[in-house]
Kinemage of the C-alpha trace (Angstrom):
@kinemage 1
@onewidth
@group {chain A} dominant
@subgroup {mainchain}
@vectorlist {calphas} color= white
{ca met a 1} P 28.155 14.525 -40.729
{ca ile a 2} L 26.312 17.769 -39.983
{ca ala a 3} L 23.017 16.188 -41.063
{ca ile a 4} L 23.563 13.197 -38.771
{ca ile a 5} L 24.498 15.331 -35.765
{ca ser a 6} L 21.532 17.625 -36.369
{ca ala a 7} L 19.188 14.648 -36.687
{ca gly a 8} L 20.666 13.189 -33.505
{ca ile a 9} L 20.286 16.372 -31.459
{ca ala a 10} L 16.906 17.607 -32.730
{ca pro a 11} L 14.500 15.136 -31.039
{ca gly a 12} L 16.184 15.493 -27.643
{ca leu a 13} L 16.079 19.282 -27.737
{ca ala a 14} L 12.486 19.272 -28.995
{ca leu a 15} L 11.301 16.996 -26.185
{ca leu a 16} L 13.277 18.904 -23.564
{ca ser a 17} L 11.758 22.174 -24.793
{ca tyr a 18} L 8.288 20.661 -24.588
{ca phe a 19} L 8.626 19.553 -20.974
{ca tyr a 20} L 10.536 22.705 -20.003
{ca leu a 21} L 7.843 24.999 -21.395
{ca arg a 22} L 5.118 23.074 -19.581
{ca asp a 23} L 6.452 24.750 -16.432
{ca glu a 24} L 4.324 27.829 -16.989
{ca arg a 25} L 4.746 29.564 -13.633
{ca his a 26} L 8.431 29.571 -12.760
{ca thr a 27} L 10.677 28.268 -15.528
{ca glu a 28} L 13.953 26.812 -14.341
{ca pro a 29} L 17.294 28.568 -14.988
{ca ile a 30} L 18.694 27.512 -18.331
{ca ser a 31} L 22.165 27.150 -16.785
{ca leu a 32} L 21.025 24.422 -14.379
{ca val a 33} L 18.949 22.642 -17.026
{ca leu a 34} L 21.980 22.700 -19.326
{ca lys a 35} L 24.197 21.409 -16.523
{ca thr a 36} L 21.935 18.398 -15.960
{ca phe a 37} L 21.676 17.817 -19.722
{ca ile a 38} L 25.472 17.769 -20.085
{ca ser a 39} L 25.803 15.553 -16.998
{ca gly a 40} L 23.463 13.018 -18.620
{ca ala a 41} L 25.407 13.251 -21.875
{ca met a 42} L 28.672 12.518 -20.066
{ca leu a 43} L 27.281 9.208 -18.800
{ca val a 44} L 27.121 7.613 -22.238
{ca leu a 45} L 30.751 6.656 -22.885
{ca pro a 46} L 31.518 5.316 -19.362
{ca leu a 47} L 28.321 3.265 -19.378
{ca met a 48} L 29.026 1.958 -22.875
{ca phe a 49} L 32.427 0.797 -21.629
{ca ile a 50} L 30.890 -0.929 -18.590
{ca gln a 51} L 28.256 -2.600 -20.771
{ca tyr a 52} L 30.951 -3.738 -23.207
{ca val a 53} L 32.926 -5.336 -20.369
{ca val a 54} L 29.782 -7.015 -19.025
{ca val a 55} L 29.077 -8.559 -22.438
{ca glu a 56} L 32.690 -9.556 -23.126
{ca glu a 57} L 33.044 -11.193 -19.718
{ca gln a 58} L 29.735 -12.996 -20.316
{ca leu a 59} L 28.244 -11.663 -17.099
{ca val a 60} L 24.788 -11.634 -18.710
{ca ser a 61} L 23.468 -14.942 -19.934
{ca asn a 62} L 19.951 -14.241 -21.168
{ca ile a 63} L 17.660 -11.558 -22.589
{ca phe a 64} L 16.213 -10.722 -19.168
{ca ser a 65} L 19.574 -9.938 -17.558
{ca gln a 66} L 20.728 -8.038 -20.629
{ca ala a 67} L 17.545 -5.965 -20.818
{ca phe a 68} L 17.130 -5.215 -17.131
{ca leu a 69} L 20.551 -5.420 -15.515
{ca ser a 70} L 23.296 -4.487 -17.961
{ca ser a 71} L 21.223 -1.767 -19.620
{ca ala a 72} L 18.159 -0.488 -17.734
{ca leu a 73} L 19.555 -0.706 -14.207
{ca leu a 74} L 22.892 0.888 -15.023
{ca glu a 75} L 21.433 3.718 -17.070
{ca glu a 76} L 18.536 4.594 -14.790
{ca phe a 77} L 20.590 4.353 -11.611
{ca phe a 78} L 23.249 6.770 -12.821
{ca lys a 79} L 20.643 9.199 -14.187
{ca trp a 80} L 18.914 9.030 -10.790
{ca phe a 81} L 22.263 9.514 -9.039
{ca ile a 82} L 22.903 12.746 -10.968
{ca leu a 83} L 19.383 13.992 -10.337
{ca phe a 84} L 19.601 13.291 -6.620
{ca tyr a 85} L 23.085 14.642 -5.925
{ca val a 86} L 23.165 17.565 -8.349
{ca val a 87} L 19.611 18.871 -8.206
{ca tyr a 88} L 17.578 17.410 -5.323
{ca lys a 89} L 18.856 19.829 -2.650
{ca his a 90} L 19.372 22.746 -5.017
{ca ala a 91} L 17.486 25.938 -4.144
{ca glu a 92} L 16.020 26.119 -7.651
{ca phe a 93} L 14.264 22.798 -7.119
{ca asp a 94} L 11.364 24.492 -5.348
{ca glu a 95} L 8.290 22.995 -7.058
{ca his a 96} L 7.035 19.479 -7.674
{ca tyr a 97} L 7.131 19.892 -11.469
{ca asp a 98} L 10.807 20.899 -11.344
{ca gly a 99} L 11.673 17.244 -10.766
{ca ile a 100} L 10.273 16.402 -14.190
{ca val a 101} L 12.197 19.231 -15.871
{ca tyr a 102} L 15.547 18.166 -14.425
{ca ala a 103} L 15.013 14.414 -14.802
{ca thr a 104} L 14.030 14.742 -18.454
{ca ser a 105} L 17.060 16.974 -18.948
{ca val a 106} L 19.408 14.298 -17.577
{ca ser a 107} L 17.641 11.560 -19.547
{ca leu a 108} L 17.639 13.486 -22.803
{ca gly a 109} L 21.291 14.451 -22.440
{ca phe a 110} L 22.039 10.735 -22.260
{ca ala a 111} L 19.614 9.861 -25.073
{ca thr a 112} L 20.969 12.576 -27.374
{ca val a 113} L 24.591 11.427 -27.276
{ca glu a 114} L 23.498 7.806 -27.567
{ca asn a 115} L 21.355 8.770 -30.566
{ca ile a 116} L 24.181 10.618 -32.317
{ca leu a 117} L 26.543 7.663 -31.870
{ca tyr a 118} L 23.917 5.259 -33.211
{ca leu a 119} L 23.223 7.386 -36.281
{ca leu a 120} L 26.951 7.799 -36.959
{ca ser a 121} L 27.298 4.020 -36.947
{ca asn a 122} L 24.112 3.052 -38.775
{ca gly a 123} L 23.034 6.012 -40.898
{ca val a 124} L 20.658 8.961 -40.797
{ca glu a 125} L 17.822 6.869 -42.281
{ca phe a 126} L 17.161 5.551 -38.763
{ca ala a 127} L 16.659 9.060 -37.340
{ca ile a 128} L 12.840 9.051 -37.342
{ca gly a 129} L 12.522 5.645 -35.719
{ca arg a 130} L 15.116 6.570 -33.106
{ca ala a 131} L 13.266 9.796 -32.308
{ca ile a 132} L 9.906 8.055 -31.934
{ca phe a 133} L 11.103 5.143 -29.836
{ca pro a 134} L 14.439 5.279 -27.928
{ca val a 135} L 14.740 9.055 -27.506
{ca ser a 136} L 11.133 9.645 -26.500
{ca ser a 137} L 11.180 6.604 -24.203
{ca his a 138} L 14.206 8.025 -22.343
{ca ala a 139} L 12.315 11.304 -21.951
{ca leu a 140} L 9.308 9.485 -20.498
{ca phe a 141} L 11.446 7.404 -18.134
{ca gly a 142} L 12.757 10.777 -16.975
{ca val a 143} L 9.233 12.106 -16.490
{ca val a 144} L 8.375 9.166 -14.224
{ca met a 145} L 11.641 9.496 -12.308
{ca gly a 146} L 11.245 13.253 -11.885
{ca tyr a 147} L 7.635 12.982 -10.783
{ca tyr a 148} L 8.488 10.715 -7.863
{ca val a 149} L 11.656 12.623 -6.938
{ca gly a 150} L 9.490 15.747 -6.789
{ca lys a 151} L 6.940 13.905 -4.697
{ca ala a 152} L 9.680 12.795 -2.315
{ca lys a 153} L 10.992 16.330 -1.902
{ca phe a 154} L 7.644 17.987 -1.210
{ca ser a 155} L 5.842 15.254 0.720
{ca his a 156} L 5.931 15.332 4.489
{ca gln a 157} L 5.638 11.554 4.761
{ca his a 158} L 7.001 8.461 3.011
{ca lys a 159} L 9.933 10.272 1.404
{ca ser a 160} L 11.992 7.072 1.208
{ca tyr a 161} L 9.099 5.263 -0.463
{ca trp a 162} L 8.760 7.929 -3.175
{ca leu a 163} L 12.521 7.963 -3.732
{ca leu a 164} L 12.472 4.186 -4.112
{ca leu a 165} L 9.688 4.448 -6.690
{ca ser a 166} L 11.664 7.126 -8.530
{ca ile a 167} L 14.285 4.514 -9.444
{ca val a 168} L 12.249 1.293 -9.486
{ca leu a 169} L 9.536 2.435 -11.908
{ca pro a 170} L 11.841 3.938 -14.581
{ca phe a 171} L 14.089 0.884 -14.294
{ca thr a 172} L 11.126 -1.463 -14.758
{ca leu a 173} L 9.696 0.460 -17.714
{ca his a 174} L 13.132 0.692 -19.323
{ca gly a 175} L 13.688 -3.018 -18.839
{ca ile a 176} L 10.359 -3.857 -20.483
{ca phe a 177} L 11.221 -1.564 -23.401
{ca asn a 178} L 14.588 -3.289 -23.861
{ca ser a 179} L 13.028 -6.743 -23.580
{ca ile a 180} L 10.605 -5.970 -26.389
{ca leu a 181} L 13.437 -4.850 -28.662
{ca leu a 182} L 15.660 -7.806 -27.810
{ca thr a 183} L 13.007 -10.374 -28.678
{ca lys a 184} L 13.439 -9.218 -32.314
{ca gln a 185} L 10.377 -11.185 -33.432
{ca asn a 186} L 7.217 -9.111 -33.895
{ca trp a 187} L 8.711 -6.426 -31.661
{ca gly a 188} L 6.616 -3.740 -33.354
{ca val a 189} L 3.393 -5.471 -32.318
{ca phe a 190} L 4.331 -5.048 -28.667
{ca leu a 191} L 6.344 -1.828 -28.836
{ca leu a 192} L 3.608 0.396 -30.278
{ca pro a 193} L 1.033 -0.285 -27.519
{ca phe a 194} L 3.799 -0.033 -24.926
{ca met a 195} L 4.810 3.400 -26.230
{ca ile a 196} L 1.171 4.529 -26.228
{ca phe a 197} L 0.900 3.408 -22.599
{ca leu a 198} L 4.190 5.116 -21.761
{ca trp a 199} L 3.034 8.441 -23.225
{ca trp a 200} L -0.318 8.149 -21.448
{ca phe a 201} L 1.369 7.335 -18.142
{ca gly a 202} L 3.996 10.059 -18.534
{ca leu a 203} L 1.523 12.787 -19.460
{ca arg a 204} L -0.654 11.845 -16.495
{ca lys a 205} L 2.381 12.404 -14.277
{ca val a 206} L 3.018 15.769 -15.956
{ca lys a 207} L -0.583 16.818 -15.313
{ca ser a 208} L -0.474 15.611 -11.713
{ca ala a 209} L 2.852 17.361 -10.975
{ca arg a 210} L 1.600 20.636 -12.432
{ca leu a 211} L -1.566 20.392 -10.339
{ca gln a 212} L 0.406 19.709 -7.156
{ca thr a 213} L 2.730 22.605 -7.965
{ca his a 214} L -0.291 24.881 -8.334
{ca gln a 215} L -1.791 23.648 -5.047
{ca leu a 216} L 1.505 24.231 -3.224
{ca glu a 217} L 1.703 27.733 -4.656
{ca leu a 218} L -1.818 28.516 -3.444
{ca phe a 219} L -1.033 27.119 0.011
{ca asn a 220} L 2.103 29.243 0.302
{ca arg a 221} L 0.350 32.511 -0.506
{ca pro a 222} L 0.383 34.826 2.525
{ca ser a 223} L -3.388 35.356 2.357
{ca leu a 224} L -3.945 31.627 2.880
{ca lys a 225} L -1.584 31.438 5.828
{ca gly a 226} L -3.468 34.049 7.834
């Protein structure tokens, strides 16, 4: 039991630490990061219940609706909801990169509990594969979500457009990920290049957010304001 719980928690904490420590200038308060992590974790059981009802009532009839609607849309919307209503207007959310920190925290809270439940049901031998694919994919969906939420907060124009992207892009990527897994035939052939793309795309967003944070910091220095 201890081994399974440890294996379930470890990848989420490792990925959260990685993205948290990339915020080199002004690290976010641990209390708020923990709050968002726990909020994401608390989503798992209610969403599992909703998804169970959807399946039992046969509200999804094909792979597409199962991958995109009953899974990706529900999960990404509620993660976005927490990010927007708990963190978006918080005083500590004062840099573009902060969006990535808090969004990955919410996503990894969700992914960690989901991972523990999966390993309890199926065995610790799946821990490595779960860490490489589902857990890291949730982290990267969070990176994309947080990048565009940060862009919405600190842009003077098109805020609604960036907020829309902050839910549409993670939802789309998540749906594609689910679709690959649900096909069951040759899923590894498609999943590996998709994960490589997802890491490339996510790390580009990390680099861009850090650069924009640095530019905003330079702009806000008194010497540059005259």
